[in-house]
VOKE-661645 format. One line per field, with one value per residue: x, y, z of N, C-alpha, C in turn; residue in three letters. Coordinates in Angstrom, 2 decimals, decimal comma, padded with zeros to 5 digits. Example, Ala and Ser with C-alpha at 12.3 -4.5 7.8 and 13.67 -1.06 7.14 Angstrom:
residues 2
n_c1	c(013,19|012,85)
n_c2	c(-005,69|-002,25)
n_c3	c(007,80|007,08)
ca_c1	c(012,30|013,67)
ca_c2	c(-004,50|-001,06)
ca_c3	c(007,80|007,14)
c_c1	c(013,20|012,90)
c_c2	c(-003,30|000,03)
c_c3	c(007,80|007,87)
r	c(ALA|SER)
END
This chain:
residues 300
n_c1	c(005,38|003,34|000,36|-002,54|-005,84|-008,22|-011,33|-013,06|-011,63|-011,49|-014,18|-014,70|-012,95|-014,14|-016,59|-015,66|-014,32|-016,47|-017,92|-016,08|-015,97|-018,50|-018,45|-017,18|-019,24|-021,29|-020,16|-019,61|-021,92|-022,00|-019,73|-017,15|-015,09|-013,53|-011,42|-010,64|-008,73|-007,21|-004,36|-001,13|001,80|005,24|008,01|011,32|012,82|011,56|011,03|010,70|010,33|012,44|012,86|015,50|016,09|015,63|012,35|009,92|007,16|003,85|001,61|-001,64|-003,88|-006,63|-007,58|-009,00|-009,75|-011,28|-012,94|-014,88|-017,16|-016,01|-013,60|-011,45|-011,37|-009,60|-008,91|-007,30|-006,75|-004,71|-003,73|-001,44|000,82|003,02|006,10|007,40|009,40|008,40|006,52|003,19|002,00|003,72|007,20|008,64|006,89|005,52|003,83|003,20|002,75|-000,36|-001,76|-003,93|-004,20|-005,58|-006,10|-007,51|-008,21|-009,53|-009,72|-010,34|-010,81|-010,24|-010,47|-012,31|-014,55|-015,07|-015,45|-013,51|-010,20|-007,36|-004,38|-000,84|002,29|004,12|001,97|-001,18|-003,52|-005,23|-006,03|-007,59|-006,97|-008,42|-008,61|-008,01|-006,07|-006,16|-005,28|-004,83|-003,08|-001,94|000,46|003,46|004,33|003,89|001,23|-000,34|-002,83|-003,65|-004,99|-005,59|-006,11|-006,05|-005,39|-005,17|-003,63|-003,37|-001,36|-001,73|000,28|001,48|001,90|002,48|000,01|-000,37|000,67|000,52|001,05|001,08|000,65|000,13|-001,63|-001,35|-003,31|-002,79|-003,24|-002,75|-003,21|-001,58|-001,20|000,35|003,49|006,84|009,92|012,87|016,25|018,12|017,03|014,60|011,07|009,04|006,26|003,51|000,94|-001,41|-003,60|-005,54|-003,51|-002,61|-000,57|001,54|000,13|001,29|003,24|003,10|004,79|003,82|003,79|002,16|002,10|001,56|002,89|003,09|005,55|006,62|005,81|005,84|004,56|004,63|004,68|005,50|005,07|003,85|004,45|005,59|006,41|007,23|007,69|007,32|008,71|006,58|006,47|006,63|006,56|004,29|005,52|007,12|009,44|011,38|010,14|011,18|011,89|010,37|010,78|009,20|009,23|007,75|007,80|007,15|007,72|005,59|004,45|002,33|001,17|-001,10|-002,09|000,03|-000,38|-002,67|-005,00|-007,44|-006,38|-004,37|-005,37|-004,18|-001,29|002,23|005,14|008,07|008,79|009,86|010,63|011,60|012,07|012,63|013,26|010,86|007,47|008,13|010,05|013,34|015,96|018,50|018,33|016,88|015,05|016,49|017,96|015,70|013,90|014,43|013,72|014,52|013,31|012,97|010,43|008,22|005,39|001,99|-000,96|-004,50|-006,95|-010,29)
n_c2	c(019,17|016,37|014,73|012,64|011,45|008,87|008,37|006,11|004,15|005,39|005,46|002,74|002,26|003,78|002,42|-000,11|000,43|001,29|-001,10|-002,75|-001,44|-001,86|-004,57|-005,61|-005,13|-006,80|-009,37|-009,48|-010,23|-012,98|-013,59|-015,61|-015,25|-012,41|-009,54|-006,54|-003,59|-000,82|001,14|002,57|003,97|005,01|006,81|008,16|008,50|008,67|009,14|011,26|011,71|014,17|015,52|015,79|014,99|013,57|012,63|012,93|010,91|010,34|007,69|006,78|004,12|002,26|-001,01|-003,80|-007,20|-010,06|-013,23|-015,23|-017,64|-018,14|-016,77|-013,97|-010,68|-007,59|-004,53|-001,45|001,66|004,33|007,19|009,59|011,61|014,09|015,70|019,11|018,94|017,82|019,80|021,28|023,44|025,62|026,14|026,76|026,17|025,55|023,53|020,12|017,84|016,22|013,04|010,62|007,21|004,52|001,05|-001,73|-005,18|-008,06|-011,46|-014,42|-017,86|-020,47|-023,21|-023,34|-022,43|-024,46|-026,57|-028,34|-028,48|-026,97|-028,25|-028,47|-029,63|-027,15|-025,48|-024,50|-023,48|-021,92|-018,94|-015,76|-012,26|-009,08|-005,49|-002,19|000,87|004,03|007,44|010,59|013,58|016,43|018,62|020,62|020,26|017,86|016,89|014,39|012,42|009,65|006,88|003,48|000,36|-003,17|-006,52|-010,08|-013,43|-015,54|-017,33|-019,41|-020,18|-023,09|-022,66|-022,06|-019,91|-017,47|-017,05|-015,32|-015,11|-013,04|-012,20|-009,32|-007,18|-003,69|-000,85|002,34|005,76|009,34|012,66|015,13|018,29|021,26|022,66|021,68|021,87|021,34|020,20|021,64|024,12|026,53|026,25|023,45|023,04|021,12|020,81|019,07|017,41|014,43|011,62|008,68|005,99|003,52|000,25|-002,03|-004,69|-006,21|-008,09|-009,50|-010,13|-011,15|-011,66|-013,41|-014,84|-017,02|-017,18|-019,93|-021,27|-018,95|-015,75|-014,18|-012,78|-012,73|-010,43|-008,78|-007,19|-007,42|-005,69|-005,84|-003,88|-003,21|-000,85|001,90|003,12|006,29|009,24|011,88|014,03|013,32|012,03|009,06|006,35|004,32|000,88|-000,41|-001,13|-002,18|-003,03|-003,95|-004,79|-006,45|-007,42|-008,61|-008,47|-010,15|-008,48|-008,12|-010,74|-011,71|-010,30|-011,30|-010,70|-011,10|-013,11|-011,67|-009,04|-006,63|-005,41|-004,94|-003,79|-003,91|-002,34|-002,28|-000,51|-000,76|001,05|001,44|003,60|005,15|005,38|005,07|006,93|007,56|007,04|007,73|009,88|013,16|013,11|012,28|011,09|011,09|009,44|006,95|005,15|004,03|002,85|002,47|001,69|002,11|000,24|000,02|-001,78|-002,11|-004,51|-005,30)
n_c3	c(-020,85|-020,40|-021,04|-021,08|-021,81|-021,38|-021,97|-022,05|-020,64|-018,11|-017,42|-017,13|-015,01|-012,93|-012,65|-011,93|-009,52|-007,96|-007,83|-006,47|-004,03|-003,04|-002,74|-000,20|001,67|000,80|000,98|003,65|004,90|004,98|006,45|007,71|009,45|011,02|011,43|012,90|013,25|014,94|014,49|015,33|014,09|014,05|012,82|012,16|009,91|007,42|003,85|000,99|-002,52|-004,04|-001,69|000,19|002,90|006,16|007,25|009,77|010,65|011,79|011,66|011,42|011,36|010,01|009,84|008,21|007,97|006,55|006,17|003,96|002,53|-000,01|-000,18|000,69|002,19|002,29|003,78|004,12|005,61|005,70|007,53|007,06|008,69|008,30|009,43|009,52|007,60|005,36|004,01|004,14|002,77|001,86|001,07|003,43|005,46|008,72|009,16|008,63|005,83|004,95|004,37|002,93|002,42|000,74|000,58|-000,99|-001,23|-002,75|-002,59|-004,28|-003,78|-005,84|-005,36|-003,24|-004,53|-006,38|-004,69|-003,80|-002,57|-004,21|-004,38|-004,46|-003,96|-002,30|-002,43|-001,28|-002,21|-004,98|-006,60|-007,38|-007,39|-006,97|-006,84|-005,44|-005,20|-003,63|-003,23|-001,54|-001,17|000,57|000,06|-000,27|-002,80|-005,02|-004,58|-004,71|-006,36|-006,61|-008,47|-008,73|-010,21|-009,65|-010,71|-010,90|-010,87|-007,91|-005,63|-002,84|-000,28|001,47|004,53|008,08|009,44|006,98|003,57|000,75|-002,69|-005,47|-008,92|-010,38|-012,62|-013,12|-013,33|-013,45|-012,54|-012,22|-010,90|-010,33|-008,61|-008,19|-007,05|-007,25|-005,50|-006,57|-005,70|-007,24|-007,60|-008,87|-009,12|-010,19|-012,22|-011,35|-012,22|-013,89|-016,27|-015,51|-015,73|-017,44|-016,70|-018,33|-018,52|-016,15|-014,58|-011,27|-008,94|-006,02|-002,50|000,48|003,98|007,09|009,70|012,39|015,01|015,91|019,09|020,45|021,60|019,25|015,94|012,46|010,01|006,99|003,77|000,35|-002,52|-005,88|-008,49|-011,90|-014,29|-015,13|-017,56|-019,26|-017,18|-016,06|-017,20|-019,25|-018,46|-017,73|-015,85|-013,04|-012,12|-009,13|-005,68|-002,79|000,41|003,35|006,63|009,77|013,18|015,55|018,90|021,06|023,35|024,94|025,42|026,94|029,23|030,22|028,84|026,15|023,37|020,81|021,03|021,97|020,63|020,16|018,42|016,22|013,17|009,74|006,78|003,44|000,69|-002,50|-005,21|-004,97|-005,77|-008,42|-009,03|-009,93|-007,78|-008,35|-009,96|-010,58|-008,43|-006,27|-003,13|-001,62|-002,83|-001,94|000,61|003,88|006,57|009,94|012,36|015,19|016,30|017,23|018,01|018,30|018,48|017,60)
ca_c1	c(004,33|002,72|-000,84|-003,54|-007,02|-008,92|-012,64|-013,61|-010,92|-011,86|-015,54|-014,56|-012,33|-015,12|-017,54|-014,98|-014,08|-017,75|-018,23|-015,19|-016,31|-019,72|-018,16|-017,01|-020,51|-022,06|-019,56|-019,60|-023,14|-021,70|-018,37|-016,82|-014,21|-013,15|-010,50|-010,53|-007,75|-006,69|-002,94|-000,30|003,22|006,02|009,39|012,00|013,64|010,78|011,61|009,83|011,10|012,79|013,17|016,68|016,33|014,73|011,04|009,21|005,75|002,92|000,65|-002,78|-004,49|-007,76|-007,37|-010,03|-009,61|-012,37|-013,06|-016,22|-017,16|-015,21|-012,38|-011,11|-011,32|-008,62|-009,03|-006,44|-006,79|-003,65|-003,62|-000,03|001,02|004,44|006,55|007,59|010,35|007,51|005,54|001,86|001,51|004,80|008,46|009,11|005,74|005,76|002,83|003,55|001,77|-001,34|-002,07|-004,77|-003,92|-006,53|-005,82|-008,51|-007,96|-010,48|-009,12|-011,24|-010,13|-010,91|-010,79|-013,54|-015,66|-015,40|-015,80|-012,37|-008,98|-006,36|-003,11|000,27|003,55|004,03|000,80|-002,39|-004,69|-005,04|-007,16|-007,40|-007,11|-008,74|-008,65|-007,65|-005,41|-006,53|-004,66|-004,88|-002,08|-001,79|001,84|003,92|004,73|003,21|-000,20|-000,75|-004,23|-003,47|-006,02|-004,97|-006,81|-005,14|-006,05|-004,27|-003,69|-002,77|-001,05|-001,75|001,31|001,19|002,77|001,70|-000,53|-000,64|001,59|-000,09|001,91|000,24|001,19|-000,99|-001,53|-001,69|-003,80|-002,56|-003,28|-002,58|-003,51|-000,93|-001,42|001,20|004,84|007,91|011,13|013,99|017,47|018,87|016,38|013,42|009,92|008,52|004,81|002,99|-000,50|-001,69|-004,81|-005,30|-002,56|-002,57|000,71|001,42|-000,21|002,56|003,04|003,65|004,89|003,60|003,57|001,68|002,24|001,42|003,40|003,44|006,93|006,57|004,85|006,01|003,49|005,20|004,36|006,25|004,03|004,26|004,22|006,70|005,97|008,26|006,86|008,06|008,56|005,26|006,62|006,93|005,72|003,44|006,31|007,96|010,59|011,26|009,99|012,11|011,32|010,17|010,74|008,64|009,13|007,34|007,68|007,18|007,60|004,61|004,35|000,97|001,33|-002,34|-002,14|001,03|-000,89|-003,90|-006,15|-007,73|-005,30|-004,34|-006,16|-003,25|000,01|003,26|006,21|009,01|008,50|010,92|010,24|012,64|011,30|013,61|012,61|009,51|006,48|008,72|011,07|014,69|016,69|019,77|018,02|016,53|014,31|017,49|017,85|014,35|013,16|014,95|013,43|014,90|012,64|012,50|009,27|007,53|003,99|001,06|-002,25|-005,61|-007,87|-011,63)
ca_c2	c(018,52|015,29|014,19|012,14|010,92|007,80|008,40|004,77|003,49|005,99|005,02|001,37|002,35|004,24|001,35|-001,19|000,89|001,25|-002,51|-003,25|-000,85|-002,50|-005,98|-006,00|-005,14|-007,97|-010,60|-009,47|-010,88|-014,39|-013,67|-016,72|-014,66|-011,04|-008,90|-005,11|-003,02|000,54|001,08|003,77|003,71|006,24|006,70|009,45|008,53|008,55|009,88|011,63|012,18|015,59|016,06|015,01|014,99|012,66|013,15|012,21|010,71|009,53|007,05|006,16|003,24|001,37|-002,21|-004,84|-008,42|-011,00|-014,36|-015,78|-018,98|-018,30|-015,99|-013,02|-009,25|-006,83|-003,08|-000,66|003,10|005,02|008,64|009,85|012,99|014,40|016,91|020,27|018,64|017,55|020,83|021,12|024,56|026,32|025,45|026,94|026,03|024,78|022,46|019,02|017,36|015,21|012,11|009,45|006,18|003,42|-000,18|-002,79|-006,38|-009,16|-012,68|-015,56|-019,16|-021,31|-024,50|-023,20|-022,29|-025,77|-027,51|-029,17|-027,68|-027,14|-028,33|-029,09|-029,33|-026,11|-024,63|-025,04|-022,91|-021,09|-018,02|-014,51|-011,07|-007,79|-004,46|-000,84|001,83|005,44|008,32|012,04|014,19|017,87|018,97|021,80|019,95|017,02|016,76|013,16|011,97|008,37|005,86|002,29|-000,92|-004,31|-007,81|-011,12|-014,71|-015,61|-018,64|-019,44|-021,14|-023,96|-022,27|-021,64|-018,59|-017,37|-016,40|-015,23|-014,53|-012,67|-011,47|-008,43|-006,08|-002,42|000,26|003,45|007,13|010,36|014,03|016,02|019,72|021,98|022,96|021,00|022,67|020,39|020,72|022,56|025,44|026,75|025,34|022,71|023,03|019,77|020,85|018,38|016,61|013,06|010,98|007,22|005,33|002,24|-000,91|-002,65|-005,79|-006,20|-009,34|-009,07|-011,15|-010,69|-012,79|-013,32|-016,16|-017,10|-017,63|-021,07|-021,17|-017,66|-014,79|-013,31|-013,09|-012,03|-010,01|-007,72|-007,35|-007,04|-005,37|-005,62|-003,23|-002,85|000,53|002,20|003,93|007,70|009,93|012,94|015,10|012,74|011,33|007,61|005,83|003,25|-000,23|000,00|-002,18|-001,70|-004,12|-003,45|-006,00|-006,19|-008,48|-008,12|-009,20|-010,14|-008,01|-008,34|-012,13|-011,86|-009,64|-011,97|-010,30|-012,00|-013,24|-010,76|-007,83|-005,49|-005,88|-003,93|-004,39|-003,13|-002,42|-001,70|-000,35|-000,54|001,51|001,92|004,24|005,37|005,81|005,01|007,97|007,00|007,71|008,21|011,01|014,41|012,88|012,16|010,04|011,07|008,36|005,69|005,18|002,91|003,46|001,70|002,27|001,39|000,00|-000,41|-002,14|-002,57|-005,28|-005,42)
ca_c3	c(-020,07|-021,16|-020,38|-022,00|-021,14|-022,07|-021,33|-021,87|-019,54|-016,84|-017,11|-016,62|-013,69|-011,95|-012,43|-011,21|-008,15|-007,26|-007,59|-005,44|-002,74|-002,58|-002,47|001,19|002,38|000,41|001,49|005,11|005,38|005,21|006,95|008,60|010,45|010,71|012,37|012,65|014,17|014,84|014,80|015,23|013,90|014,07|012,42|012,01|008,69|006,20|002,73|-000,12|-003,68|-004,15|-000,37|000,56|004,33|006,86|007,63|010,82|010,36|012,55|010,76|012,10|010,36|010,26|009,02|008,35|007,17|006,82|005,26|003,75|001,98|-001,23|-000,23|001,75|001,94|003,07|003,61|005,01|005,41|006,44|007,59|007,26|009,15|008,23|010,10|008,63|006,53|004,22|004,35|003,56|001,98|001,18|001,34|004,81|006,35|009,94|009,19|007,76|004,86|005,35|003,28|003,19|001,41|000,90|-000,16|-000,85|-002,02|-002,61|-003,14|-004,42|-003,77|-006,84|-004,75|-002,47|-005,46|-007,00|-003,64|-003,39|-002,56|-005,26|-003,68|-005,19|-003,29|-001,27|-002,70|-000,68|-002,86|-006,17|-006,72|-008,11|-006,56|-007,59|-005,82|-005,85|-004,31|-003,80|-002,24|-001,71|-000,31|000,52|000,39|-000,98|-004,17|-006,00|-004,29|-005,40|-006,39|-007,28|-008,59|-009,31|-010,16|-009,73|-010,94|-011,35|-010,16|-006,58|-005,04|-001,39|000,06|002,61|005,65|009,25|009,15|005,55|002,64|-000,57|-003,72|-006,61|-010,06|-010,65|-013,57|-012,49|-014,15|-012,53|-013,04|-011,19|-011,32|-009,37|-008,77|-007,25|-007,51|-006,52|-005,44|-006,60|-005,07|-008,09|-007,64|-009,69|-008,97|-011,34|-012,15|-011,37|-012,48|-015,15|-016,32|-015,07|-016,63|-017,32|-016,97|-019,02|-017,69|-015,78|-013,64|-009,91|-008,18|-004,64|-001,48|001,79|004,88|008,53|010,09|013,81|015,27|016,81|020,18|021,11|021,30|018,24|014,55|011,43|009,08|006,08|002,33|-000,53|-003,87|-006,89|-009,52|-013,10|-014,75|-015,67|-018,76|-019,01|-016,20|-016,59|-017,80|-020,28|-017,92|-017,59|-014,50|-012,70|-011,35|-007,74|-004,68|-001,53|001,36|004,66|007,46|011,19|014,17|016,52|020,16|021,62|024,72|025,67|025,90|027,99|030,43|030,62|028,04|025,03|022,40|019,66|021,24|022,04|020,14|019,93|017,64|015,42|011,73|008,89|005,39|002,44|-000,48|-003,49|-006,35|-004,47|-006,77|-009,75|-009,18|-009,86|-006,71|-008,90|-010,81|-009,90|-007,19|-005,23|-002,12|-001,08|-003,48|-001,41|002,05|004,73|007,71|011,09|013,03|016,25|015,89|018,28|017,42|019,14|017,66|018,19)
c_c1	c(003,61|001,52|-001,78|-004,69|-007,63|-010,30|-013,23|-012,95|-011,33|-013,29|-015,51|-013,96|-013,34|-016,14|-016,92|-014,75|-015,37|-018,13|-017,38|-015,53|-017,60|-019,44|-018,00|-018,31|-021,33|-021,50|-019,57|-020,83|-022,86|-020,28|-018,20|-015,87|-013,91|-012,24|-010,37|-009,60|-007,53|-005,23|-002,29|001,13|003,96|007,46|009,98|012,82|012,81|011,40|010,53|010,68|011,25|012,99|014,31|017,06|015,30|013,46|010,48|007,75|005,07|001,90|-000,41|-003,55|-005,71|-007,63|-008,48|-009,69|-010,74|-012,36|-014,49|-016,08|-016,18|-013,92|-012,23|-011,20|-010,25|-008,78|-008,11|-006,52|-005,73|-003,87|-002,19|000,18|002,52|004,79|006,85|008,62|009,64|006,33|004,24|001,49|002,61|006,11|008,99|007,96|006,13|004,78|003,20|002,40|000,86|-001,65|-003,00|-004,53|-004,80|-006,12|-006,97|-008,13|-009,04|-009,88|-010,14|-010,40|-010,89|-011,29|-012,08|-014,74|-016,06|-015,70|-014,71|-011,09|-008,09|-005,00|-002,07|001,56|003,37|002,80|-000,43|-003,65|-004,31|-006,26|-006,84|-007,69|-007,46|-008,78|-008,27|-006,83|-005,95|-005,73|-004,96|-003,90|-002,06|-000,38|002,27|004,16|003,73|001,70|-000,82|-002,25|-004,27|-004,76|-005,37|-005,87|-005,80|-005,96|-005,02|-004,38|-002,94|-002,53|-001,04|-000,82|000,97|002,19|001,89|001,22|-000,87|000,52|000,95|000,85|001,07|001,07|000,05|-000,66|-002,03|-002,14|-003,78|-002,66|-003,07|-002,92|-002,91|-001,27|-000,59|002,53|005,84|009,15|012,34|015,26|018,19|018,19|015,09|012,28|009,51|007,01|004,30|001,49|-000,78|-003,08|-004,50|-004,55|-002,53|-001,17|000,46|000,96|001,08|002,32|003,64|003,64|004,81|003,37|003,07|001,68|001,94|001,72|003,74|004,85|006,91|005,49|004,95|004,84|003,96|004,74|005,19|005,27|004,57|003,85|005,48|006,14|007,18|007,53|007,74|007,88|007,18|005,33|007,02|006,04|004,96|004,20|007,31|009,20|010,33|011,09|010,91|011,37|011,37|010,13|010,25|008,41|008,84|007,06|007,79|007,15|006,72|004,54|002,95|001,06|000,08|-002,44|-001,15|000,56|-002,24|-005,14|-006,39|-006,59|-005,49|-005,31|-005,27|-001,86|000,95|004,38|007,10|008,75|009,65|010,42|011,46|011,92|012,27|012,87|011,12|008,62|007,06|009,74|012,46|015,49|018,06|019,57|017,66|015,79|015,24|017,21|016,50|013,48|013,64|014,81|013,89|014,48|012,28|011,37|008,92|006,06|003,20|-000,29|-003,25|-006,63|-009,21|-012,60)
c_c2	c(017,51|014,78|013,67|011,55|009,84|007,68|007,02|004,06|004,06|005,62|003,62|001,39|002,77|003,16|000,24|-000,80|000,84|-000,17|-003,07|-002,69|-001,44|-003,92|-006,35|-006,06|-006,37|-009,24|-010,65|-010,16|-012,33|-014,58|-014,84|-016,27|-013,22|-010,51|-007,44|-004,51|-001,54|000,48|002,45|003,31|005,04|005,94|008,07|009,55|008,19|009,42|010,16|012,10|013,70|016,27|015,24|015,22|014,09|013,37|012,29|012,09|009,91|008,98|006,36|005,36|002,52|000,21|-003,22|-006,00|-009,36|-012,10|-014,81|-017,08|-019,16|-017,50|-015,02|-011,59|-008,62|-005,36|-002,40|000,82|003,73|006,52|008,97|011,33|013,26|015,58|017,99|020,03|018,26|018,51|020,71|022,22|025,30|025,84|025,65|026,89|025,21|023,63|021,37|018,59|016,30|014,34|011,02|008,46|004,96|002,25|-001,16|-003,95|-007,42|-010,37|-013,81|-016,83|-020,09|-022,67|-024,44|-023,06|-023,64|-026,84|-028,47|-028,36|-028,00|-027,09|-028,98|-028,66|-028,27|-025,21|-025,26|-024,44|-022,03|-020,20|-016,81|-013,36|-009,87|-006,75|-003,11|-000,16|003,21|006,26|009,78|012,63|015,70|018,21|020,14|021,52|019,18|016,93|015,56|012,90|010,66|007,56|004,65|001,08|-002,04|-005,58|-008,82|-012,37|-014,66|-017,07|-018,49|-020,56|-021,87|-023,68|-022,06|-020,21|-018,50|-016,70|-016,47|-014,52|-014,28|-012,00|-010,62|-007,45|-004,82|-001,41|001,50|004,79|008,09|011,72|015,00|017,48|020,45|022,27|022,22|021,88|021,73|021,02|021,76|023,92|025,40|025,79|024,69|022,63|021,61|019,73|020,24|017,77|015,20|012,31|009,48|006,71|004,08|001,17|-001,67|-003,72|-005,52|-007,63|-008,97|-010,27|-010,48|-011,88|-012,40|-014,68|-016,16|-017,66|-018,71|-020,90|-019,84|-016,74|-013,73|-013,73|-012,21|-011,71|-008,97|-007,99|-006,93|-006,85|-005,13|-005,17|-002,82|-001,37|000,72|003,14|005,35|008,26|011,08|013,99|014,58|012,05|009,85|007,24|004,63|002,10|000,09|-001,23|-001,59|-002,91|-003,53|-004,66|-005,64|-007,48|-007,93|-009,07|-009,03|-009,78|-008,26|-009,74|-012,35|-011,26|-010,20|-011,55|-011,32|-011,98|-012,27|-009,58|-006,59|-005,98|-004,70|-004,59|-003,38|-003,40|-001,79|-001,65|-000,01|-000,19|002,18|002,42|004,47|005,99|005,85|006,10|007,36|007,76|008,19|009,43|012,24|014,22|012,68|011,04|010,03|010,00|006,99|005,72|003,89|003,31|002,45|002,44|001,46|001,30|-000,52|-000,65|-002,51|-003,23|-005,42|-006,06)
c_c3	c(-020,95|-020,40|-021,44|-021,19|-022,02|-021,42|-021,09|-020,70|-018,19|-016,45|-016,52|-015,22|-012,63|-011,63|-011,60|-009,76|-007,35|-006,90|-006,46|-004,07|-002,17|-002,11|-001,03|001,96|002,06|001,02|003,01|005,69|005,74|005,74|007,92|009,70|010,05|011,80|011,96|013,69|013,89|015,26|014,68|015,01|013,71|013,67|012,16|010,74|007,46|005,11|001,70|-001,28|-003,69|-002,79|000,20|002,02|004,99|007,30|008,76|010,43|011,46|011,56|011,61|011,06|010,92|009,30|009,29|007,42|007,55|005,78|005,15|002,97|000,83|-001,25|000,92|001,24|002,81|002,74|004,61|004,61|006,30|006,39|007,98|007,55|009,22|009,13|009,07|007,53|005,23|004,36|003,57|002,59|001,21|001,76|002,75|005,80|007,58|010,08|008,19|006,87|005,49|004,14|003,79|002,06|001,73|000,01|000,09|-001,76|-001,71|-003,32|-003,12|-004,51|-004,72|-006,27|-003,95|-003,38|-006,03|-005,97|-003,25|-003,55|-003,75|-004,58|-004,56|-004,52|-002,22|-001,43|-002,08|-001,28|-004,03|-006,30|-007,57|-007,17|-007,43|-006,48|-006,37|-004,78|-004,65|-002,81|-002,56|-000,70|-000,53|000,99|-000,49|-002,47|-004,97|-005,80|-005,02|-005,26|-007,17|-007,33|-009,26|-009,12|-010,31|-009,97|-011,39|-010,50|-008,83|-006,20|-003,52|-000,93|001,37|003,73|006,88|009,05|007,67|004,82|001,27|-001,52|-004,96|-007,68|-010,60|-011,77|-012,87|-013,55|-013,27|-013,24|-011,88|-011,77|-010,30|-009,65|-007,73|-007,87|-006,62|-006,59|-005,40|-006,05|-005,91|-008,24|-008,40|-009,50|-010,28|-011,19|-012,33|-011,67|-013,86|-015,09|-015,83|-016,16|-016,37|-017,64|-017,80|-018,04|-017,40|-014,71|-012,26|-009,38|-006,71|-003,73|-000,21|002,73|006,33|009,10|011,59|013,98|016,35|017,85|020,92|020,77|020,31|016,86|013,64|010,31|008,10|004,65|001,58|-001,93|-004,76|-008,15|-010,69|-013,41|-015,36|-016,86|-018,42|-017,92|-016,87|-017,40|-018,83|-019,79|-017,77|-016,12|-014,29|-012,02|-009,86|-006,83|-003,37|-000,62|002,74|005,55|008,93|012,00|015,29|017,73|020,71|023,10|025,56|026,25|027,04|029,30|030,86|029,87|026,93|024,02|021,24|019,80|021,23|021,69|019,94|019,14|016,97|013,95|010,96|007,45|004,55|001,14|-001,45|-004,73|-006,07|-005,55|-008,19|-010,03|-008,98|-008,80|-007,16|-009,80|-010,00|-008,58|-006,00|-004,23|-001,43|-001,71|-003,00|000,12|002,72|006,15|008,79|011,79|014,27|015,86|017,09|017,63|018,52|018,24|018,38|017,21)
r	c(MET|LYS|ALA|HIS|ARG|ASN|PRO|THR|GLN|HIS|ALA|VAL|GLN|ARG|LEU|THR|ILE|ALA|THR|LEU|MET|ILE|GLY|PRO|GLY|LEU|THR|ALA|ILE|ALA|ALA|GLU|TRP|SER|ASP|THR|ALA|ILE|SER|TRP|ARG|TYR|GLY|THR|THR|PHE|ALA|GLU|PRO|PHE|ILE|ASN|GLN|ASP|ILE|LYS|LYS|ASN|ILE|ILE|ALA|LEU|THR|HIS|ALA|SER|GLY|TYR|LYS|TYR|GLY|THR|ASN|PHE|LEU|ASN|VAL|ASP|MET|LEU|LEU|SER|ASP|GLU|LYS|ASP|PRO|SER|HIS|PHE|SER|ASN|SER|SER|GLU|GLY|ALA|HIS|GLU|VAL|TYR|VAL|VAL|TYR|ARG|HIS|THR|VAL|ASP|PHE|GLY|LYS|ILE|ARG|GLY|SER|ASP|ILE|LYS|TYR|GLY|PRO|ILE|ARG|GLY|VAL|GLY|ALA|THR|VAL|GLY|PHE|ASP|LEU|ASN|THR|LYS|THR|ASP|VAL|GLY|TYR|ASN|SER|LYS|LYS|ARG|MET|LEU|VAL|ALA|GLY|PRO|THR|LEU|MET|MET|ASP|VAL|PRO|GLY|PHE|LEU|ASN|VAL|SER|LEU|LEU|ALA|LEU|TRP|GLU|SER|ASN|GLN|PRO|SER|GLY|LYS|ARG|PHE|PRO|PRO|GLU|GLY|GLY|PRO|VAL|ASP|TYR|SER|VAL|ASN|ARG|TYR|ASP|TYR|ASP|VAL|HIS|PRO|MET|LEU|THR|ALA|ALA|TRP|GLY|ILE|PRO|LEU|GLY|SER|LEU|PRO|LEU|SER|PHE|GLU|GLY|PHE|ALA|ASN|PHE|ILE|ALA|SER|LYS|GLY|ASP|ASP|GLU|PHE|GLY|GLY|LYS|THR|ALA|PRO|GLU|THR|ASN|ILE|ASP|MET|GLN|VAL|MET|TRP|ASP|LEU|GLY|ALA|ALA|MET|GLY|SER|ALA|LYS|ASN|THR|PHE|ARG|VAL|GLY|LEU|GLU|TYR|GLN|TYR|TRP|ARG|ASN|LYS|PHE|GLY|ASN|ASN|HIS|SER|GLY|PRO|ALA|GLY|GLU|GLY|ALA|PHE|ALA|LYS|THR|PRO|MET|ILE|ARG|VAL|GLU|TYR|HIS|PHE)
END
């Protein structure tokens, strides 16, 4: 078992997280636009490391995006409800695991700060993004308690809608508690002190692009994450690819309601080496998810 703590780093993390959580409230005072939605999505082929069978999940989300004079805010809170293939308490439990995953990003546009746009070729803006991820999961095994801070430069591309590309540094830690039952038998104890991975980079893109004059849009994100060094138990982590994309139809507008109020669509997630677990190693094919979903959103 391998674990280490850095009190100074954790103090900085707690202060930064507190600052970031206060930020949306402050900037909302001068919001120029905002969009809040409740959504539901469902799929039958989700995957989790060390579980080599398909998992059904319902995911309920609250999403908020807003813009103010100098940039944008994005907040997403997912509640993920697994079926019994990803059990919550013991290996043959009939109750599925519950997870809450929070993502917050704040992007500042340098051109808006200086009072004139920074444009060059396909680039319509240059800025910086900071934010965090937090999660908590109750399952039979790992019981993830992830904390992650992110920061780095962002390019805003000149496309219909938006396409932001960022190169972010990730400061990630976790404190799992529980036992995992790998395919080869014998439970593995996952109870450790909070553990800091190596600082590692992520190339990420997020987009929302209308499809011509149709009531359709192509949306999603793509994360390409480098290895984060050794895991909590001395094993090597693997580079990670997570691409989640959807085509959404503005059903409300087609039925005479306000534009972008009620939307339905199809979503697909490709997640290779999930959470840095090598799908060719002990984590097995559960670390490689290829998941189609249906998605429904209500915006208010």
